[in-house]
TORZA-968338 format. One record per residue (C-alpha): residue in one letter; z, y, x. Coordinates in pm, whole numbers, plus 50000, padded with zeros to 5 digits. Layout:
N
{r = A; Z = Z; Y = Y; X = X}
...
END
This chain:
361
{r = M; Z = 72382; Y = 83777; X = 35644}
{r = S; Z = 72107; Y = 83808; X = 35397}
{r = L; Z = 72330; Y = 83991; X = 35207}
{r = A; Z = 72406; Y = 84242; X = 35467}
{r = A; Z = 72015; Y = 84193; X = 35508}
{r = G; Z = 71876; Y = 84320; X = 35170}
{r = A; Z = 72181; Y = 84563; X = 35201}
{r = R; Z = 71970; Y = 84716; X = 35531}
{r = R; Z = 71621; Y = 84676; X = 35387}
{r = Q; Z = 71747; Y = 84842; X = 35082}
{r = R; Z = 71913; Y = 85150; X = 35266}
{r = G; Z = 71626; Y = 85211; X = 35411}
{r = S; Z = 71358; Y = 85178; X = 35153}
{r = S; Z = 71551; Y = 85469; X = 35005}
{r = L; Z = 71588; Y = 85674; X = 35271}
{r = V; Z = 71225; Y = 85599; X = 35302}
{r = G; Z = 71154; Y = 85761; X = 34975}
{r = N; Z = 71444; Y = 86030; X = 34954}
{r = E; Z = 71238; Y = 86170; X = 35280}
{r = S; Z = 70855; Y = 86123; X = 35125}
{r = R; Z = 71067; Y = 86283; X = 34810}
{r = I; Z = 71157; Y = 86578; X = 35027}
{r = A; Z = 70809; Y = 86616; X = 35154}
{r = W; Z = 70644; Y = 86688; X = 34868}
{r = L; Z = 70884; Y = 86973; X = 34765}
{r = L; Z = 70860; Y = 87158; X = 35070}
{r = M; Z = 70449; Y = 87073; X = 35028}
{r = I; Z = 70497; Y = 87271; X = 34677}
{r = P; Z = 70469; Y = 87609; X = 34790}
{r = A; Z = 70137; Y = 87484; X = 35003}
{r = F; Z = 69985; Y = 87373; X = 34685}
{r = L; Z = 70096; Y = 87695; X = 34508}
{r = V; Z = 69992; Y = 87899; X = 34703}
{r = M; Z = 69675; Y = 87659; X = 34748}
{r = A; Z = 69666; Y = 87678; X = 34327}
{r = A; Z = 69645; Y = 88047; X = 34304}
{r = V; Z = 69387; Y = 88127; X = 34576}
{r = A; Z = 69106; Y = 87827; X = 34585}
{r = I; Z = 69212; Y = 87640; X = 34272}
{r = Y; Z = 69187; Y = 87885; X = 34033}
{r = P; Z = 68861; Y = 88134; X = 34134}
{r = L; Z = 68729; Y = 87775; X = 34185}
{r = G; Z = 68744; Y = 87678; X = 33846}
{r = Q; Z = 68686; Y = 88034; X = 33667}
{r = V; Z = 68372; Y = 88059; X = 33869}
{r = V; Z = 68316; Y = 87682; X = 33736}
{r = G; Z = 68384; Y = 87796; X = 33383}
{r = L; Z = 68175; Y = 88108; X = 33429}
{r = S; Z = 67839; Y = 87899; X = 33547}
{r = F; Z = 67826; Y = 87796; X = 33200}
{r = T; Z = 67821; Y = 88089; X = 32943}
{r = D; Z = 67543; Y = 88345; X = 33016}
{r = A; Z = 67783; Y = 88641; X = 33087}
{r = R; Z = 67661; Y = 88968; X = 33254}
{r = F; Z = 67776; Y = 89198; X = 33520}
{r = A; Z = 68047; Y = 89460; X = 33384}
{r = T; Z = 68055; Y = 89249; X = 33017}
{r = Q; Z = 68322; Y = 89182; X = 32792}
{r = N; Z = 68458; Y = 88879; X = 32767}
{r = D; Z = 68407; Y = 88868; X = 32382}
{r = D; Z = 68017; Y = 88874; X = 32484}
{r = R; Z = 67966; Y = 88568; X = 32694}
{r = Q; Z = 67799; Y = 88297; X = 32473}
{r = F; Z = 67854; Y = 87892; X = 32618}
{r = V; Z = 67482; Y = 87816; X = 32696}
{r = G; Z = 67539; Y = 87423; X = 32843}
{r = I; Z = 67377; Y = 87350; X = 33149}
{r = D; Z = 67126; Y = 87630; X = 33072}
{r = N; Z = 67177; Y = 87818; X = 33399}
{r = Y; Z = 67185; Y = 87458; X = 33622}
{r = R; Z = 66875; Y = 87379; X = 33455}
{r = Q; Z = 66650; Y = 87729; X = 33530}
{r = L; Z = 66798; Y = 87664; X = 33895}
{r = L; Z = 66700; Y = 87349; X = 33981}
{r = S; Z = 66356; Y = 87255; X = 33740}
{r = M; Z = 66068; Y = 87157; X = 33980}
{r = T; Z = 65761; Y = 86953; X = 33852}
{r = I; Z = 65514; Y = 86835; X = 34133}
{r = R; Z = 65164; Y = 86843; X = 33955}
{r = E; Z = 64839; Y = 86758; X = 34168}
{r = L; Z = 64595; Y = 87032; X = 34221}
{r = P; Z = 64225; Y = 86927; X = 34116}
{r = P; Z = 63953; Y = 87038; X = 34316}
{r = I; Z = 63662; Y = 87298; X = 34204}
{r = I; Z = 63338; Y = 87150; X = 34230}
{r = D; Z = 63049; Y = 87316; X = 34288}
{r = P; Z = 62771; Y = 87311; X = 34009}
{r = A; Z = 62478; Y = 87291; X = 34205}
{r = T; Z = 62601; Y = 86987; X = 34444}
{r = G; Z = 62852; Y = 86862; X = 34212}
{r = Q; Z = 63092; Y = 86851; X = 34519}
{r = Q; Z = 63412; Y = 86935; X = 34561}
{r = E; Z = 63321; Y = 87392; X = 34697}
{r = I; Z = 63408; Y = 87480; X = 35077}
{r = R; Z = 63430; Y = 87768; X = 35123}
{r = N; Z = 63523; Y = 87929; X = 35536}
{r = G; Z = 63544; Y = 87534; X = 35620}
{r = Q; Z = 63901; Y = 87449; X = 35364}
{r = P; Z = 63828; Y = 87264; X = 35018}
{r = R; Z = 63878; Y = 87472; X = 34740}
{r = F; Z = 64139; Y = 87362; X = 34400}
{r = E; Z = 64188; Y = 87500; X = 34111}
{r = S; Z = 64529; Y = 87789; X = 34078}
{r = W; Z = 64849; Y = 87662; X = 33987}
{r = V; Z = 64863; Y = 87854; X = 33720}
{r = R; Z = 64647; Y = 87653; X = 33545}
{r = V; Z = 64833; Y = 87257; X = 33617}
{r = L; Z = 65230; Y = 87419; X = 33575}
{r = P; Z = 65372; Y = 87364; X = 33266}
{r = R; Z = 65494; Y = 87693; X = 33017}
{r = E; Z = 65659; Y = 87532; X = 32774}
{r = P; Z = 65944; Y = 87495; X = 32698}
{r = L; Z = 66016; Y = 87671; X = 33046}
{r = R; Z = 65739; Y = 87811; X = 33278}
{r = Y; Z = 65734; Y = 87780; X = 33620}
{r = I; Z = 65596; Y = 87862; X = 33912}
{r = E; Z = 65444; Y = 87774; X = 34221}
{r = A; Z = 65710; Y = 87761; X = 34537}
{r = Y; Z = 65537; Y = 87510; X = 34764}
{r = Q; Z = 65165; Y = 87382; X = 34786}
{r = F; Z = 65104; Y = 87003; X = 35044}
{r = S; Z = 64856; Y = 86785; X = 35097}
{r = L; Z = 64961; Y = 86437; X = 35025}
{r = F; Z = 64691; Y = 86100; X = 35116}
{r = G; Z = 64408; Y = 86402; X = 35092}
{r = K; Z = 64489; Y = 86517; X = 34823}
{r = R; Z = 64674; Y = 86904; X = 34737}
{r = Y; Z = 64962; Y = 86929; X = 34538}
{r = V; Z = 65235; Y = 87196; X = 34392}
{r = L; Z = 65551; Y = 87204; X = 34342}
{r = G; Z = 65649; Y = 87451; X = 34100}
{r = A; Z = 65993; Y = 87538; X = 33951}
{r = V; Z = 66218; Y = 87776; X = 33721}
{r = S; Z = 66319; Y = 87945; X = 33982}
{r = P; Z = 66141; Y = 87938; X = 34308}
{r = A; Z = 66356; Y = 88228; X = 34413}
{r = F; Z = 66645; Y = 88004; X = 34420}
{r = I; Z = 66443; Y = 87631; X = 34602}
{r = K; Z = 66309; Y = 87829; X = 34860}
{r = A; Z = 66687; Y = 87954; X = 34951}
{r = A; Z = 66752; Y = 87570; X = 34962}
{r = V; Z = 66504; Y = 87445; X = 35227}
{r = D; Z = 66522; Y = 87811; X = 35410}
{r = T; Z = 66907; Y = 87747; X = 35445}
{r = V; Z = 66879; Y = 87403; X = 35454}
{r = R; Z = 66656; Y = 87441; X = 35788}
{r = F; Z = 66796; Y = 87687; X = 35929}
{r = A; Z = 67141; Y = 87513; X = 35922}
{r = V; Z = 67015; Y = 87206; X = 36053}
{r = S; Z = 66769; Y = 87334; X = 36324}
{r = S; Z = 67081; Y = 87602; X = 36423}
{r = V; Z = 67366; Y = 87355; X = 36410}
{r = F; Z = 67157; Y = 87122; X = 36585}
{r = L; Z = 67127; Y = 87330; X = 36872}
{r = E; Z = 67441; Y = 87508; X = 36866}
{r = T; Z = 67637; Y = 87168; X = 36895}
{r = L; Z = 67436; Y = 87074; X = 37200}
{r = L; Z = 67342; Y = 87378; X = 37449}
{r = G; Z = 67769; Y = 87408; X = 37362}
{r = M; Z = 67825; Y = 87072; X = 37495}
{r = V; Z = 67612; Y = 87178; X = 37768}
{r = V; Z = 67809; Y = 87496; X = 37918}
{r = A; Z = 68106; Y = 87405; X = 37738}
{r = L; Z = 68045; Y = 87032; X = 38033}
{r = I; Z = 68017; Y = 87326; X = 38274}
{r = L; Z = 68301; Y = 87560; X = 38250}
{r = V; Z = 68555; Y = 87273; X = 38232}
{r = T; Z = 68448; Y = 87185; X = 38615}
{r = E; Z = 68634; Y = 87373; X = 38872}
{r = F; Z = 68393; Y = 87634; X = 39062}
{r = F; Z = 68465; Y = 88031; X = 39204}
{r = G; Z = 68385; Y = 88275; X = 38902}
{r = R; Z = 68449; Y = 88004; X = 38620}
{r = G; Z = 68671; Y = 88301; X = 38416}
{r = V; Z = 68433; Y = 88564; X = 38498}
{r = L; Z = 68143; Y = 88313; X = 38324}
{r = R; Z = 68404; Y = 88202; X = 38050}
{r = T; Z = 68480; Y = 88580; X = 37896}
{r = A; Z = 68157; Y = 88656; X = 38008}
{r = M; Z = 68003; Y = 88365; X = 37670}
{r = L; Z = 68269; Y = 88507; X = 37435}
{r = L; Z = 68073; Y = 88827; X = 37441}
{r = P; Z = 67796; Y = 88778; X = 37229}
{r = W; Z = 68059; Y = 88550; X = 36988}
{r = S; Z = 68282; Y = 88873; X = 36996}
{r = I; Z = 68020; Y = 89096; X = 36856}
{r = V; Z = 68100; Y = 89179; X = 36474}
{r = T; Z = 67729; Y = 88997; X = 36303}
{r = V; Z = 67602; Y = 89317; X = 36163}
{r = V; Z = 67582; Y = 89428; X = 36455}
{r = A; Z = 67430; Y = 89183; X = 36634}
{r = A; Z = 67160; Y = 89188; X = 36376}
{r = R; Z = 67030; Y = 89565; X = 36472}
{r = I; Z = 67036; Y = 89483; X = 36852}
{r = W; Z = 66818; Y = 89148; X = 36773}
{r = E; Z = 66616; Y = 89392; X = 36509}
{r = W; Z = 66623; Y = 89636; X = 36815}
{r = M; Z = 66477; Y = 89415; X = 37018}
{r = L; Z = 66248; Y = 89241; X = 36836}
{r = Q; Z = 66116; Y = 89550; X = 36674}
{r = P; Z = 65675; Y = 89518; X = 36649}
{r = T; Z = 65585; Y = 89753; X = 36924}
{r = R; Z = 65634; Y = 89820; X = 37288}
{r = V; Z = 65971; Y = 89980; X = 37176}
{r = G; Z = 66095; Y = 89635; X = 37170}
{r = L; Z = 66183; Y = 89417; X = 37448}
{r = F; Z = 66068; Y = 89081; X = 37355}
{r = N; Z = 65757; Y = 89303; X = 37310}
{r = T; Z = 65734; Y = 89436; X = 37614}
{r = L; Z = 65763; Y = 89175; X = 37824}
{r = L; Z = 65575; Y = 88967; X = 37590}
{r = S; Z = 65313; Y = 89160; X = 37675}
{r = D; Z = 65385; Y = 89212; X = 38056}
{r = L; Z = 65394; Y = 88875; X = 38102}
{r = G; Z = 65033; Y = 88884; X = 38013}
{r = L; Z = 65181; Y = 88666; X = 37685}
{r = G; Z = 65095; Y = 88900; X = 37375}
{r = S; Z = 64948; Y = 89214; X = 37295}
{r = G; Z = 65310; Y = 89388; X = 37272}
{r = S; Z = 65274; Y = 89402; X = 36854}
{r = I; Z = 65402; Y = 89045; X = 36755}
{r = A; Z = 65627; Y = 89118; X = 36425}
{r = F; Z = 65820; Y = 88863; X = 36411}
{r = F; Z = 66061; Y = 89010; X = 36139}
{r = Q; Z = 65750; Y = 89075; X = 35964}
{r = T; Z = 65522; Y = 88749; X = 35999}
{r = E; Z = 65666; Y = 88488; X = 35780}
{r = A; Z = 65609; Y = 88184; X = 36005}
{r = L; Z = 65814; Y = 88368; X = 36236}
{r = Q; Z = 66089; Y = 88488; X = 35990}
{r = L; Z = 66371; Y = 88180; X = 35991}
{r = P; Z = 66276; Y = 88099; X = 36421}
{r = T; Z = 66439; Y = 88453; X = 36441}
{r = M; Z = 66683; Y = 88358; X = 36230}
{r = I; Z = 66755; Y = 88068; X = 36424}
{r = A; Z = 66763; Y = 88210; X = 36746}
{r = M; Z = 66986; Y = 88465; X = 36676}
{r = D; Z = 67266; Y = 88236; X = 36535}
{r = V; Z = 67228; Y = 87987; X = 36767}
{r = W; Z = 67277; Y = 88304; X = 37071}
{r = K; Z = 67628; Y = 88424; X = 36859}
{r = T; Z = 67784; Y = 88150; X = 36754}
{r = T; Z = 67727; Y = 87852; X = 37099}
{r = P; Z = 68026; Y = 87975; X = 37242}
{r = F; Z = 68183; Y = 87976; X = 36951}
{r = M; Z = 68091; Y = 87566; X = 36955}
{r = A; Z = 68132; Y = 87604; X = 37328}
{r = L; Z = 68514; Y = 87690; X = 37364}
{r = L; Z = 68540; Y = 87411; X = 37115}
{r = F; Z = 68449; Y = 87207; X = 37311}
{r = M; Z = 68624; Y = 87305; X = 37588}
{r = A; Z = 68940; Y = 87212; X = 37408}
{r = G; Z = 68834; Y = 86905; X = 37346}
{r = L; Z = 68689; Y = 86828; X = 37723}
{r = S; Z = 69065; Y = 86920; X = 37803}
{r = M; Z = 69280; Y = 86666; X = 37644}
{r = I; Z = 69048; Y = 86386; X = 37801}
{r = P; Z = 69274; Y = 86267; X = 38097}
{r = K; Z = 69153; Y = 86210; X = 38391}
{r = E; Z = 69265; Y = 85937; X = 38521}
{r = L; Z = 68955; Y = 85765; X = 38287}
{r = Y; Z = 68699; Y = 85913; X = 38482}
{r = E; Z = 68872; Y = 85843; X = 38769}
{r = A; Z = 68903; Y = 85488; X = 38730}
{r = A; Z = 68556; Y = 85461; X = 38570}
{r = E; Z = 68408; Y = 85644; X = 38905}
{r = I; Z = 68609; Y = 85320; X = 39074}
{r = D; Z = 68367; Y = 85110; X = 38904}
{r = G; Z = 68068; Y = 85278; X = 39001}
{r = A; Z = 67965; Y = 85447; X = 38639}
{r = G; Z = 67791; Y = 85725; X = 38744}
{r = P; Z = 67808; Y = 86095; X = 38538}
{r = I; Z = 67579; Y = 85966; X = 38229}
{r = R; Z = 67791; Y = 85630; X = 38173}
{r = R; Z = 68071; Y = 85799; X = 38176}
{r = F; Z = 67946; Y = 86067; X = 37966}
{r = F; Z = 67814; Y = 85803; X = 37675}
{r = S; Z = 68150; Y = 85528; X = 37726}
{r = I; Z = 68410; Y = 85795; X = 37796}
{r = T; Z = 68361; Y = 86171; X = 37670}
{r = L; Z = 68146; Y = 86123; X = 37374}
{r = P; Z = 68357; Y = 85865; X = 37226}
{r = L; Z = 68665; Y = 86059; X = 37271}
{r = M; Z = 68516; Y = 86363; X = 37192}
{r = T; Z = 68422; Y = 86250; X = 36827}
{r = P; Z = 68705; Y = 86394; X = 36612}
{r = T; Z = 68620; Y = 86710; X = 36824}
{r = I; Z = 68259; Y = 86718; X = 36716}
{r = A; Z = 68323; Y = 86624; X = 36393}
{r = V; Z = 68558; Y = 86952; X = 36315}
{r = A; Z = 68246; Y = 87154; X = 36539}
{r = L; Z = 68012; Y = 87026; X = 36282}
{r = V; Z = 68211; Y = 87105; X = 35947}
{r = F; Z = 68337; Y = 87390; X = 36011}
{r = R; Z = 67938; Y = 87500; X = 36172}
{r = T; Z = 67825; Y = 87374; X = 35853}
{r = L; Z = 67983; Y = 87550; X = 35614}
{r = D; Z = 67897; Y = 87836; X = 35766}
{r = S; Z = 67567; Y = 87787; X = 35815}
{r = L; Z = 67500; Y = 87737; X = 35450}
{r = R; Z = 67608; Y = 88013; X = 35320}
{r = V; Z = 67538; Y = 88248; X = 35560}
{r = F; Z = 67457; Y = 88550; X = 35475}
{r = D; Z = 67484; Y = 88917; X = 35639}
{r = V; Z = 67201; Y = 88808; X = 35874}
{r = F; Z = 66942; Y = 88760; X = 35636}
{r = Q; Z = 67066; Y = 89014; X = 35454}
{r = V; Z = 67044; Y = 89261; X = 35731}
{r = V; Z = 66711; Y = 89187; X = 35915}
{r = L; Z = 66533; Y = 89071; X = 35610}
{r = G; Z = 66667; Y = 89274; X = 35333}
{r = G; Z = 66495; Y = 89084; X = 35084}
{r = Q; Z = 66129; Y = 88929; X = 35198}
{r = R; Z = 66374; Y = 88596; X = 35257}
{r = Y; Z = 66588; Y = 88454; X = 35078}
{r = S; Z = 66992; Y = 88230; X = 35236}
{r = L; Z = 67165; Y = 88060; X = 34954}
{r = A; Z = 67453; Y = 88291; X = 34980}
{r = S; Z = 67188; Y = 88566; X = 34946}
{r = Y; Z = 66970; Y = 88489; X = 34702}
{r = T; Z = 67312; Y = 88422; X = 34511}
{r = H; Z = 67413; Y = 88812; X = 34609}
{r = S; Z = 67013; Y = 88892; X = 34456}
{r = L; Z = 67147; Y = 88723; X = 34105}
{r = L; Z = 67466; Y = 88911; X = 34011}
{r = I; Z = 67408; Y = 89239; X = 34160}
{r = D; Z = 67022; Y = 89297; X = 34169}
{r = Q; Z = 67010; Y = 89086; X = 33829}
{r = R; Z = 67359; Y = 89123; X = 33699}
{r = S; Z = 67373; Y = 88805; X = 33570}
{r = V; Z = 67714; Y = 88621; X = 33636}
{r = G; Z = 67615; Y = 88270; X = 33485}
{r = M; Z = 67319; Y = 88245; X = 33641}
{r = S; Z = 67485; Y = 88277; X = 33945}
{r = S; Z = 67850; Y = 88146; X = 33980}
{r = A; Z = 67600; Y = 87830; X = 33937}
{r = A; Z = 67433; Y = 87927; X = 34195}
{r = S; Z = 67811; Y = 87933; X = 34386}
{r = V; Z = 67875; Y = 87572; X = 34239}
{r = L; Z = 67557; Y = 87433; X = 34353}
{r = I; Z = 67638; Y = 87568; X = 34695}
{r = F; Z = 67958; Y = 87435; X = 34699}
{r = G; Z = 67832; Y = 87102; X = 34580}
{r = L; Z = 67596; Y = 87122; X = 34913}
{r = I; Z = 67861; Y = 87213; X = 35182}
{r = L; Z = 68109; Y = 86903; X = 35025}
{r = V; Z = 67798; Y = 86659; X = 35049}
{r = F; Z = 67696; Y = 86755; X = 35440}
{r = A; Z = 68071; Y = 86755; X = 35522}
{r = I; Z = 68156; Y = 86414; X = 35367}
{r = S; Z = 67803; Y = 86304; X = 35574}
{r = Y; Z = 67914; Y = 86427; X = 35894}
{r = M; Z = 68290; Y = 86294; X = 35847}
{r = R; Z = 68104; Y = 85896; X = 35728}
{r = M; Z = 67822; Y = 85922; X = 35997}
{r = L; Z = 68101; Y = 86027; X = 36303}
{r = K; Z = 68355; Y = 85722; X = 36147}
{r = V; Z = 68603; Y = 86015; X = 36126}
{r = D; Z = 68969; Y = 85888; X = 36026}
{r = T; Z = 69050; Y = 86111; X = 35729}
{r = K; Z = 69425; Y = 85913; X = 35617}
END
């Protein structure tokens, strides 16, 4: 009996081994395609990021510079701005009700790298300046993260609300589902131009006309020229266009939840809120994770909206990388910026997976 059992186990393990080998053989074409379209180009970009390559130059003219490109993009320092003392009073000088401080030019280092002001901020009654060798890159990174976090949060929240409404049965649901997808179906560049027209800083713009008629403004609000309004406007445009995509994903996830679970919970006396947090949200976690990863990846590499509407007034990481390559013709620097974008996206994706406890096995 023991010999027969051992033989059966040996045949079983041999069968499993054969199936495993067949599975790996079947995956070889996919791996080859991945290597051709993803791994090889990524390796090229990483390699170029360690050189001083310029656009349209020969390979022989490239020099290995190590991490100099990354150092130039990421080098930052924080220095305290000393107050300007009024010689007559011996106290800090006040102008227009605001205390005055020395210029950042006098406190930021110039050697071996020249630092330029990126941001100023106050903390515990003192004034500080954040200096960077590439302040435009730091500002683009901050704006991109703010854009991604805000837009993805709002799209997830609104997408879930829309999905919960549209999975219920009511008259006209099909029409609403079709209408919901219209913003998402519009090409991003076209949508950006439509919003640019509606937000013109004159009464020609739809929003300024409405605000003026309601007595909420002068009718000349410059949404794209006012620095404080630029990023919120970009976020609003993205939320309007991409919320239908999130709602569509959530509707697919909601349709997979068995109705028997809701019926049993309703019999037990669970209300709508408790059913949502006890049934819907836990079972929707994988779908939410996929939606968050896709949207975060997409929003962190946003390019078209910033490029079309702002046109260099303000950068996202992708549009700044484009500027490095096309305007400054620096292949090495733009490659380093691209690698940093890839790393940022990877960090966000892994964080989502861990936060939502998604099983990746």
